[in-house]
C-alpha positions as CSV (number, residue, x, y, z in Angstrom):
1,X,-48.1,45.3,-33.3
2,X,-44.8,45.5,-35.0
3,X,-43.1,48.6,-35.7
4,X,-40.1,48.5,-38.2
5,X,-37.9,51.4,-37.8
6,X,-34.7,53.0,-39.1
7,X,-32.4,56.2,-38.1
8,X,-29.8,55.5,-40.8
9,X,-27.1,53.4,-38.8
10,X,-26.9,49.7,-38.4
11,X,-27.3,48.0,-35.1
12,X,-23.7,46.8,-34.2
13,X,-25.4,43.5,-32.8
14,X,-27.6,41.1,-34.7
15,X,-31.5,42.0,-34.1
16,X,-34.3,39.6,-33.7
17,X,-36.9,39.9,-36.7
18,X,-40.4,39.2,-35.8
19,X,-41.6,36.3,-38.0
20,X,-44.4,37.9,-40.1
21,X,-45.5,37.4,-43.7
22,X,-44.3,40.2,-46.2
23,X,-47.9,40.4,-47.3
24,X,-48.9,41.6,-43.8
25,X,-46.3,44.5,-43.8
26,X,-47.5,47.8,-45.0
27,X,-45.2,50.0,-46.8
28,X,-43.5,50.1,-50.4
29,X,-42.0,46.4,-50.8
30,X,-38.9,48.1,-52.9
31,X,-38.0,50.3,-49.8
32,X,-38.7,47.6,-47.3
33,X,-36.3,45.5,-49.4
34,X,-33.6,48.4,-49.5
35,X,-33.9,49.1,-45.7
36,X,-33.8,45.3,-44.8
37,X,-30.4,45.5,-43.1
38,X,-30.9,48.8,-41.4
39,X,-34.4,48.6,-40.0
40,X,-34.9,47.1,-36.4
41,X,-38.3,45.6,-35.2
42,X,-40.2,47.0,-32.4
43,X,-43.1,44.8,-30.6
44,X,-45.6,47.3,-29.5
45,X,-48.2,46.1,-26.8
46,X,-51.2,46.5,-24.8
47,X,-52.4,50.6,-24.7
48,X,-49.5,51.6,-27.2
49,X,-51.2,49.2,-30.0
50,X,-54.0,51.4,-31.1
51,X,-51.3,54.6,-31.9
52,X,-48.8,52.3,-33.2
53,X,-51.8,51.3,-35.8
54,X,-52.8,54.7,-36.7
55,X,-49.1,55.8,-37.3
56,X,-48.4,56.8,-41.3
57,X,-46.0,55.3,-42.9
58,X,-42.5,57.8,-43.2
59,X,-43.4,59.3,-39.6
60,X,-40.7,60.5,-37.4
61,X,-41.0,59.1,-34.0
62,X,-39.7,59.5,-30.6
63,X,-40.2,56.4,-28.5
64,X,-39.9,56.4,-24.8
65,X,-38.6,54.2,-22.2
66,X,-38.4,51.1,-24.6
67,X,-36.7,47.6,-23.4
68,X,-34.2,45.9,-24.9
69,X,-33.0,42.4,-23.9
70,X,-30.9,39.5,-25.5
71,X,-33.1,36.8,-27.0
72,X,-31.9,33.2,-26.3
73,X,-29.2,32.1,-28.7
74,X,-29.3,28.3,-29.1
75,X,-27.2,27.8,-32.5
76,X,-25.7,31.6,-32.3
77,X,-22.4,33.0,-31.1
78,X,-24.0,36.1,-30.2
79,X,-27.5,36.5,-28.8
80,X,-30.1,38.9,-31.1
81,X,-31.4,42.0,-29.2
82,X,-35.2,42.4,-29.0
83,X,-36.7,45.5,-28.6
84,X,-40.0,45.7,-26.6
85,X,-42.5,48.7,-26.1
86,X,-44.3,47.3,-23.0
87,X,-47.9,48.5,-21.8
88,X,-48.2,51.1,-19.2
89,X,-46.9,54.8,-19.0
90,X,-44.3,54.6,-16.6
91,X,-41.0,56.8,-16.8
92,X,-43.2,58.5,-19.9
93,X,-43.5,54.9,-21.8
94,X,-45.1,55.7,-25.3
95,X,-44.8,56.8,-28.8
96,X,-44.5,60.5,-29.8
97,X,-45.0,61.8,-33.5
98,X,-42.2,64.8,-34.1
99,X,-43.7,67.3,-36.6
100,X,-41.6,68.2,-39.7
101,X,-40.8,71.4,-38.1
102,X,-39.1,69.8,-35.5
103,X,-35.4,70.6,-35.6
104,X,-34.2,67.1,-34.4
105,X,-36.5,65.8,-37.5
106,X,-34.6,68.2,-40.0
107,X,-31.4,66.8,-38.7
108,X,-32.5,63.3,-39.1
109,X,-33.7,64.0,-42.5
110,X,-30.8,65.7,-43.5
111,X,-28.7,62.5,-42.2
112,X,-30.9,60.0,-43.6
113,X,-30.7,61.4,-47.2
114,X,-27.0,61.1,-46.8
115,X,-27.0,57.3,-46.5
116,X,-26.2,55.3,-49.6
117,X,-29.0,52.4,-49.6
118,X,-27.0,50.7,-52.4
119,X,-24.2,50.0,-50.1
120,X,-26.6,48.8,-47.3
121,X,-27.4,45.8,-49.3
122,X,-23.9,44.0,-48.3
123,X,-23.8,45.0,-44.5
124,X,-25.0,42.2,-42.7
125,X,-21.7,41.8,-40.7
126,X,-20.5,45.7,-40.8
127,X,-20.9,47.2,-37.2
128,X,-22.3,50.9,-37.0
129,X,-18.6,52.2,-36.8
130,X,-18.2,50.6,-39.9
131,X,-21.2,51.8,-41.3
132,X,-20.0,55.5,-40.8
133,X,-17.4,54.8,-43.0
134,X,-19.8,54.9,-45.8
135,X,-21.3,58.5,-45.2
136,X,-20.8,60.9,-48.0
137,X,-18.5,63.1,-46.1
138,X,-17.1,63.9,-42.6
139,X,-19.8,66.6,-42.3
140,X,-22.7,64.0,-42.3
141,X,-20.7,62.0,-39.9
142,X,-19.9,64.6,-37.5
143,X,-23.5,65.7,-37.6
144,X,-24.7,62.0,-36.9
145,X,-22.1,61.9,-33.9
146,X,-23.7,65.1,-32.5
147,X,-27.2,64.2,-33.0
148,X,-26.3,60.9,-30.8
149,X,-24.7,62.9,-28.1
150,X,-27.3,65.2,-27.8
151,X,-30.0,62.6,-26.4
152,X,-32.0,63.7,-23.3
153,X,-31.2,62.9,-19.7
154,X,-34.6,63.5,-18.6
155,X,-37.9,61.7,-19.2
156,X,-41.0,63.1,-19.4
157,X,-43.9,61.4,-17.4
158,X,-47.1,62.8,-19.1
159,X,-48.4,64.8,-21.8
160,X,-46.5,63.2,-24.4
161,X,-48.9,64.9,-27.0
162,X,-47.5,68.4,-26.4
163,X,-44.7,69.6,-28.8
164,X,-42.0,71.2,-27.9
165,X,-41.9,75.1,-27.5
166,X,-39.0,77.6,-27.6
167,X,-38.0,79.4,-24.7
168,X,-38.4,82.7,-26.6
169,X,-42.2,82.2,-27.5
170,X,-42.8,80.9,-23.5
171,X,-41.4,84.3,-22.4
172,X,-43.6,86.2,-24.6
173,X,-46.7,84.5,-23.9
174,X,-49.2,84.9,-20.9
175,X,-49.7,82.7,-18.1
176,X,-51.1,80.3,-17.0
177,X,-50.0,77.9,-19.5
178,X,-48.1,74.3,-19.9
179,X,-45.1,73.5,-22.4
180,X,-42.9,71.0,-23.4
181,X,-39.6,72.2,-24.2
182,X,-36.0,70.9,-25.1
183,X,-33.0,72.9,-23.4
184,X,-30.0,73.0,-21.6
185,X,-29.3,73.2,-17.9
186,X,-26.9,76.3,-18.0
187,X,-26.7,77.1,-14.0
188,X,-28.4,76.0,-11.0
189,X,-28.8,77.3,-7.5
190,X,-28.1,76.4,-4.7
191,X,-24.6,74.9,-5.8
192,X,-24.7,73.5,-2.3
193,X,-27.3,70.8,-2.5
194,X,-28.1,70.3,0.9
195,X,-29.3,73.5,1.0
196,X,-32.0,72.8,-1.5
197,X,-34.0,70.7,1.0
198,X,-36.7,72.7,2.7
199,X,-40.1,72.0,4.5
200,X,-43.3,72.6,3.0
201,X,-46.8,72.9,4.5
202,X,-49.2,72.0,2.0
203,X,-51.9,73.7,3.6
204,X,-50.8,77.3,3.8
205,X,-48.0,76.8,1.1
206,X,-45.4,78.2,3.7
207,X,-41.5,77.2,3.2
208,X,-39.1,77.0,6.0
209,X,-35.5,75.7,6.6
210,X,-35.1,72.5,8.1
211,X,-34.1,72.8,11.9
212,X,-30.5,72.4,13.1
213,X,-29.9,69.2,15.3
214,X,-28.3,71.2,17.9
215,X,-31.9,73.4,18.1
216,X,-33.4,69.9,18.8
217,X,-30.9,69.3,21.5
218,X,-31.6,72.3,23.1
219,X,-35.5,71.9,23.1
220,X,-34.8,68.4,24.8
221,X,-32.8,69.7,27.4
222,X,-35.2,72.7,28.2
223,X,-37.9,69.7,28.4
224,X,-36.0,67.6,30.8
225,X,-36.1,70.4,33.7
226,X,-39.6,69.1,34.0
227,X,-39.8,65.7,35.9
228,X,-42.0,62.8,34.5
229,X,-45.3,63.0,36.3
230,X,-45.6,59.5,38.0
231,X,-49.4,59.6,37.8
232,X,-49.4,59.8,34.1
233,X,-47.4,56.3,34.1
234,X,-48.6,52.7,33.2
235,X,-52.0,53.5,31.7
236,X,-54.6,51.2,29.7
237,X,-52.6,51.7,26.3
238,X,-48.8,52.0,27.5
239,X,-46.4,50.8,29.7
240,X,-43.9,53.1,31.5
241,X,-40.2,52.2,32.7
242,X,-38.5,55.4,34.8
243,X,-35.0,55.9,36.0
244,X,-32.4,58.5,37.3
245,X,-29.4,59.1,35.4
246,X,-25.8,58.4,37.4
247,X,-24.3,61.8,36.0
248,X,-24.1,65.1,38.0
249,X,-27.5,66.3,36.4
250,X,-29.4,63.1,37.6
251,X,-31.7,63.6,35.0
252,X,-35.0,61.5,35.5
253,X,-36.2,59.8,32.1
254,X,-39.4,57.9,31.5
255,X,-40.2,55.8,28.4
256,X,-44.0,55.0,27.5
257,X,-44.5,51.7,25.6
258,X,-47.7,51.7,23.6
259,X,-49.4,48.4,23.8
260,X,-51.7,46.6,21.4
261,X,-54.5,44.2,22.9
262,X,-52.8,44.7,26.0
263,X,-49.6,43.3,24.9
264,X,-46.3,45.3,24.1
265,X,-45.4,44.8,20.0
266,X,-42.2,43.8,18.7
267,X,-39.6,46.5,18.7
268,X,-39.9,47.1,15.0
269,X,-43.5,47.5,15.4
270,X,-43.5,49.7,18.4
271,X,-44.4,53.4,19.0
272,X,-42.8,54.6,22.2
273,X,-42.8,58.1,24.0
274,X,-39.7,59.3,25.8
275,X,-39.4,62.0,28.4
276,X,-36.2,63.8,29.6
277,X,-33.8,62.0,27.0
278,X,-31.3,63.7,25.2
279,X,-30.6,63.9,21.4
280,X,-28.3,61.0,21.7
281,X,-30.6,58.6,23.7
282,X,-33.5,59.4,21.3
283,X,-31.3,58.6,18.1
284,X,-30.4,55.2,20.0
285,X,-34.0,54.5,20.3
286,X,-35.0,55.2,16.6
287,X,-32.4,52.4,15.6
288,X,-34.5,49.7,17.4
289,X,-37.9,50.8,17.5
290,X,-40.2,51.7,14.6
291,X,-41.5,55.4,16.2
292,X,-40.1,57.7,18.8
293,X,-42.1,60.8,20.2
294,X,-40.6,63.2,22.6
295,X,-43.0,64.6,24.9
296,X,-43.4,66.1,28.6
297,X,-45.5,65.6,31.5
298,X,-48.5,68.2,32.4
299,X,-51.0,67.7,35.2
300,X,-53.4,65.9,33.1
301,X,-51.7,64.2,30.3
302,X,-48.6,63.7,28.1
303,X,-48.1,66.5,25.4
304,X,-45.9,67.2,22.7
305,X,-43.0,69.6,22.7
306,X,-42.7,73.0,20.6
307,X,-43.5,72.3,17.4
308,X,-40.0,73.5,16.8
309,X,-38.8,70.0,17.6
310,X,-39.8,67.2,15.5
311,X,-43.3,65.6,16.8
312,X,-42.1,62.1,15.4
313,X,-38.9,60.1,14.4
314,X,-38.8,57.1,12.4
315,X,-35.2,55.6,11.2
316,X,-33.3,58.6,10.4
317,X,-36.2,60.9,9.5
318,X,-37.7,63.7,11.6
319,X,-41.3,64.7,11.0
320,X,-42.1,68.3,11.8
321,X,-45.5,70.1,11.9
322,X,-46.6,73.3,10.6
323,X,-46.8,75.8,13.7
324,X,-49.5,77.9,12.1
325,X,-51.9,75.1,10.9
326,X,-51.6,72.7,13.6
327,X,-53.8,72.4,16.6
328,X,-52.1,69.8,18.7
329,X,-54.3,67.3,21.0
330,X,-53.6,65.5,23.8
331,X,-51.1,62.6,23.7
332,X,-54.0,60.0,24.5
333,X,-55.3,60.9,21.3
334,X,-52.9,57.9,19.8
335,X,-54.9,55.3,21.9
336,X,-57.4,55.2,18.7
337,X,-54.5,54.0,16.7
338,X,-53.3,51.6,19.2
339,X,-56.8,50.0,19.3
340,X,-57.0,49.3,15.4
341,X,-56.6,45.7,14.6
342,X,-53.1,46.0,12.9
343,X,-51.8,49.4,13.9
344,X,-49.0,50.3,11.5
345,X,-48.0,53.4,13.1
346,X,-47.8,55.6,9.6
347,X,-46.6,59.3,10.2
348,X,-49.3,60.6,8.5
349,X,-52.0,58.7,10.5
350,X,-50.1,59.9,13.8
351,X,-50.2,63.6,12.6
352,X,-53.6,63.3,12.0
353,X,-54.8,62.0,15.3
354,X,-52.6,64.4,17.0
355,X,-53.9,67.5,15.4
356,X,-50.7,67.9,13.4
357,X,-50.3,69.5,9.8
358,X,-47.1,67.9,8.8
359,X,-44.4,69.4,6.8
360,X,-43.2,67.7,3.9
361,X,-39.6,67.6,2.8
362,X,-39.1,69.1,-0.7
363,X,-36.5,70.1,-3.0
364,X,-36.2,73.9,-4.2
365,X,-33.7,74.8,-6.9
366,X,-33.7,77.5,-9.7
367,X,-32.5,75.9,-12.8
368,X,-31.5,78.6,-15.7
369,X,-32.3,76.8,-19.1
370,X,-31.5,78.0,-22.4
371,X,-32.0,76.9,-26.1
372,X,-31.0,78.7,-29.2
373,X,-33.7,81.2,-28.7
374,X,-33.0,82.5,-25.2
375,X,-32.8,81.7,-21.4
376,X,-35.4,80.9,-18.9
377,X,-35.5,80.5,-15.1
378,X,-37.3,77.7,-13.9
379,X,-37.8,76.4,-10.4
380,X,-37.8,72.8,-9.4
381,X,-40.4,71.9,-6.5
382,X,-40.1,68.3,-6.1
383,X,-40.6,65.6,-3.3
384,X,-38.9,62.6,-4.6
385,X,-39.7,62.3,-8.4
386,X,-37.5,64.4,-10.3
387,X,-34.2,62.7,-8.6
388,X,-35.9,59.8,-7.8
389,X,-34.4,60.5,-4.3
390,X,-36.7,61.1,-1.3
391,X,-36.2,64.5,-0.1
392,X,-36.9,63.5,3.3
393,X,-33.8,61.2,3.4
394,X,-31.1,63.4,1.8
395,X,-29.8,65.0,4.9
396,X,-28.9,61.8,6.7
397,X,-27.6,59.6,3.9
398,X,-24.2,60.1,2.3
399,X,-24.8,58.0,-0.3
400,X,-28.1,59.5,-1.7
401,X,-26.0,62.8,-1.3
402,X,-23.5,61.7,-3.6
403,X,-26.1,60.3,-6.0
404,X,-27.7,63.5,-6.0
405,X,-24.3,65.6,-6.7
406,X,-23.5,63.0,-9.7
407,X,-26.9,63.7,-11.1
408,X,-26.5,67.4,-11.1
409,X,-23.0,66.7,-12.7
410,X,-24.3,64.9,-15.2
411,X,-27.2,67.5,-16.1
412,X,-24.9,70.3,-15.8
413,X,-21.3,69.3,-16.2
414,X,-18.8,71.8,-14.5
415,X,-16.3,73.4,-16.8
416,X,-18.1,72.4,-20.0
417,X,-19.0,74.9,-22.9
418,X,-22.8,75.1,-23.2
419,X,-22.6,73.4,-27.0
420,X,-21.1,70.5,-24.7
421,X,-24.0,70.2,-22.2
422,X,-26.4,67.4,-22.5
423,X,-30.2,68.1,-23.7
424,X,-33.0,68.1,-20.9
425,X,-36.6,67.4,-22.0
426,X,-39.0,69.0,-19.3
427,X,-42.6,70.2,-19.0
428,X,-42.7,73.8,-17.5
429,X,-45.8,75.5,-16.2
430,X,-46.1,79.3,-16.4
431,X,-47.9,80.9,-13.4
432,X,-49.1,84.3,-12.3
433,X,-47.3,85.9,-9.1
434,X,-49.0,89.1,-7.9
435,X,-48.4,91.1,-4.9
436,X,-49.4,95.1,-4.1
437,X,-46.4,96.4,-6.0
438,X,-46.0,94.2,-9.2
439,X,-47.1,91.2,-11.2
440,X,-44.4,88.5,-12.3
441,X,-44.6,85.3,-14.4
442,X,-42.8,82.5,-12.7
443,X,-42.0,79.1,-14.4
444,X,-42.1,75.8,-12.6
445,X,-40.5,72.0,-13.8
446,X,-43.3,69.2,-13.4
447,X,-44.0,65.9,-14.6
448,X,-40.2,65.1,-15.4
449,X,-37.7,63.0,-13.8
450,X,-34.0,62.1,-14.5
451,X,-33.5,59.0,-16.7
452,X,-32.7,55.9,-15.0
453,X,-29.2,55.6,-16.7
454,X,-28.1,58.8,-15.3
455,X,-29.1,58.0,-11.7
């Protein structure tokens, strides 16, 4: 389905016109002719067609996640630009119809009324900068530029039917409710972004700080005091290798390589367990083998260390279990995964057979959002969707830390006045928090992600 749209400006590049009979177009012929040099054609596909067909001529639209590409140009100096709204809803892809009361609609209507359509008839070769010179006055131009500069730096990933609600209205409403807002990020906490990463238990809903690497090292040192039990070596489902270090402490180290079909797997597919190793030795193993589990010996079986330590290491990620919700099982429970046709050693499956309730890495931040009606504090509780960065990797990856900092500097540029801050389109939900002393309404951002061109 083809949509012909305009916003009062002329695209600075030639645009591809969909070949269609004039009689097949809906709309007033006179207006279509007047706007022919200002309109662009948008091809709409799949699940968006039905809505596109139902649109009324003259509707004000906000189109999300549109794809632009250069068409092939066999006999032209410059390739024309094509506009496509593909099927699906990823990154909020879709069409939103804005009500007449929307502030953006009022601004756009005022600007469209200032465009001299008579002058547009001979504009085939004019750029949008040249077109700006045809505005009635400087105020129109400034209004247009301001509107262009205030595009949202976030994308809504669902609920496109919701209309924007002013913050004052939200603050005066009861919870629970969901809202769509358009606001600016005045401040955020914590300013040191690494402090935003926490561990969350989805079962008991508890939050805790990510343990320090030094704490893990101390736990490993304490467990090394107990020597590996040789009676637990070389079982039917793992092979063991032991040695004594040559340093003063003469530590005894044991590594148990889990087998599959009585054979060792390739290192990149292997899970191993280590007794008596230091933090440095454990990290060396994670660089070569898929999964590493620190353990210690008992009389009957190997067991996990204290749950203050990670129950699993994979690459640079340490996986922790909830002390309150976990009921650790003997290590021999892992033999059930080793017996699978193709053991993948996924952290969630390992946690399940070991009786561990895994903790998930999350971003916890507080955003102070403002619009012309008021200010509101909203929490960001996110695993990887908002920043498009996994919270589990941020603490060990300098590149991702820099990327997150750059993202926040875009959302809330330091030293900028409020008027110069970009707009954020967000969904927020209001919910009640009660205890014995008081009742409060809190707000949380959801189903929102940072635009791809920002990150």
